[in-house]
C-alpha positions in Angstrom: 105.8 80.0 84.7 108.3 80.6 86.8 108.9 79.1 90.9 110.7 79.1 93.8 111.1 76.1 96.3 110.9 77.4 99.6 110.7 74.4 101.7 110.4 70.6 101.7 109.4 68.0 104.7 109.4 64.4 104.4 106.1 62.6 103.4 106.9 59.0 103.5 110.3 57.1 102.1 109.1 57.7 98.4 107.3 61.3 98.5 108.1 64.4 99.9 105.6 68.1 100.3 107.6 70.6 98.4 106.7 74.2 99.3 107.1 76.9 96.0 105.8 80.4 95.2 104.9 80.6 91.9 103.9 82.2 88.6 101.9 81.7 85.4 101.1 84.1 83.4 100.8 86.9 85.2 99.0 84.6 88.0 101.0 84.4 91.5 101.1 82.1 93.7 101.6 79.3 96.4 102.1 75.9 95.1 102.1 72.8 97.7 102.7 69.4 96.3 104.0 65.7 96.1 107.0 65.3 95.3 108.0 61.5 93.9 111.0 60.7 94.5 113.2 57.3 92.0 116.3 56.7 92.9 119.0 57.4 90.4 116.3 60.6 89.3 115.6 64.0 90.0 112.4 64.5 92.4 109.1 64.5 90.6 106.1 66.7 90.6 103.0 64.8 91.1 99.2 65.8 90.4 98.4 65.8 94.3 98.5 68.7 95.4 96.9 72.6 96.0 97.7 75.7 94.7 96.2 78.6 96.7 96.6 82.6 95.5 97.9 85.6 97.9 94.7 86.9 98.2 93.5 84.0 100.0 96.0 83.3 101.7 95.5 85.1 104.9 91.7 83.3 103.8 94.0 80.0 104.2 96.5 80.9 107.5 92.4 80.8 109.7 91.5 77.6 107.9 95.1 75.8 109.6 94.1 77.6 112.9 90.8 75.9 112.5 91.7 72.8 112.0 95.3 72.8 114.1 93.0 73.8 117.4 90.4 71.0 116.2 93.0 68.2 116.5 94.5 69.7 119.7 90.6 69.2 120.7 90.6 65.8 119.4 93.7 64.6 121.3 95.4 64.2 117.8 98.3 66.7 119.8 99.1 68.2 122.4 100.4 72.2 122.7 102.8 71.6 123.4 103.9 69.2 120.6 103.3 73.1 118.2 106.0 74.8 120.4 103.7 76.2 123.1 
């Protein structure tokens, strides 16, 4: 298995979300996984996460756009917060 860390963002004081490009047994995927942070240890992956194949990525992005629109319509986000 090989993977490349693309970016990460804090989820809370004990966890981060890491975005990685990975490959396992010849299958490529985008892995979005929660990593637990323990004092004095490297962040460890948890079972909480999602792996998306590159073939599904366009549909995944379209779904995220739909979720974003729903959040704006529900008043959870303001378009200004999205840099638009």
